[in-house]
Residue, then its C-alpha position, 0 to 999 in steps of 0.5 A: m125167765d122168772y127165778t124170784d120165787s124159785g131163789f134163797k127163800a123158796g130152798f129154804a121153806h123146801g128144807m124146812h119141809v124136809c127136816l120136818t118131815a125126817m123128824l116125825f119119819r115120814p115117809f120122803r116125798h120129792e118135790p121138783w124144784p120151783a122153777p120155770p122150765m128153759p125154754s126147747l132148744r127148738n123154739h129157742l131157735e124159731a124165735y130168733g129166726g130158725t136155719r134162716m138165720s143169720p151169723a150175726d143172729f145166731d151170735r145173740c140167740e146163742t149168747d142168750w141161751y147162755r145166758m139163760l143157762d147162767e142165770r137158772q145156775h144161780a139160781f139153783d145155787r141160791y136155792l141150794l144156799g136156803m136148803r144148806c142154811a135149813r139144816y145149819a138153823v134145825f141143826g141150832m134149834w137141837i144144840i139149844a134146846f137140849a143145851i136148855v133141857g140140860l141146863l134145865v137138869w142141871t139145875v134140879v140135880s143141884 
């Protein structure tokens, strides 16, 4: 499975989109995580021989299934990290914007 387009960059872009939507008071619509779906368990078992597989084939099938789950979990963690970083970037931009406005007001008043 290829999760290259569903990691940190996709999470950051989605996080920035969510923040922009919230700042513009637009209604938020749910967008699913842009990752390829896992194969169904039936299809995965059939790829290894179905019900007639040997114990060694079943062990390889199970190991491969858990490897795919682990890979998907790591990609989702990177996606969430990207969303979290987008939120921090927006907070940082707001803090900098308020600091600049405050500095300008301070220089005008003084």
